[in-house]
C-alpha positions, 0 to 999 in steps of 0.5 A: 480762262474765259468762256470764249477764249481761244484756249477753250477750244483745246479743252472742248476738243480733249473733252470730246476725244476722251469721252468719244474714245471711252464710249467707243471702247465701252460699246465695242466690249459692252454691246456684245457682252450685253447681248450674250448675257441677255441670251445666255443661260449658265450657272452663276449668271445671277451673280454676274448680272448683279456685278454688272448692275453694281458697276452701273452705280459705281461712284466716279471717285471710286472708279478714279481711286481704282484706276489711280491704284492700277496706274500708280508706280506700285500698281500692276499697270505702272509700266504703261506710264498713263497716270496724269495723261488723257489715256488714264482719263479714257480708261477711267471713263471706260470703266464707268461707261462699260457696265452701263452699256452692257447692263442696259443692252442686257436688259433690252435683250432679256425683254425680247420675247423668247418665242422670237429667239426660238423662231430664229433658231428654228430657221437654222440660224447660227448662234452669231446670227441669232445674236445679230437678229436680236441686236437689230431688234433692240437697236433703239435700246442700244442707242439709248444705252450709248446716250446714257453712258455718254451723258454720265461720262461727259460731265464726270469730274471726280475720276477725271481729276484724280487720274488726269490732274487737270493739267492746263493744255494737256488733261484739262477737260470741260468738267474739271475746268468748271470745277477749277473756275468754281473753286476760284469763285468765278461762277460766271465762267463756270456757268458758261463752261457748263453751258458748253457741256450742255451744248455738247450733250444737246448736239449728241442727243439731237443727232441720236434722235435723228438716227433713232428716226431712221432706225425705228 
């Protein structure tokens, strides 16, 4: 593979498909969970919060190992037959992104002045309306959380390689391609592929900055 081969386009496309899919799932689950955790008061909240923060620091190889065990022939999710498929990579990256999104949103919501929450409730807002109002208040922080999660999973290689296998034309993404070319000693191509990762990250960040200007 060369840096500008036609074969590179499917690799870039799969990288975007896996990363965006994982990020969307993490956002759909993690944002409401973060808002709920930031506002809720219940016994055991500290333990649950500690678990979320621990998940934010999970090493990718550990996530890859756990996902592999779940999807392997002896695992509880073997019936899905996802191992060494893009779906397995999406699952692994979702596990990595979900605690990041939930934890950062939770921290942002918890920093909202309690007086605002009380004021919204005094106006007769339902619990869902309260959460929606607070979510709008921290919308820039939510965008930041999604950017952090995107940055972590788009360049992740350990979990993607363990559950995807780096199969050419099927599960090879930019990060695993960089690893492969580095192992072959072709550092020029590895750097060029790394440049593609940088372009993707820069494009997403520029789009996010433009959106942030509209949200502010």
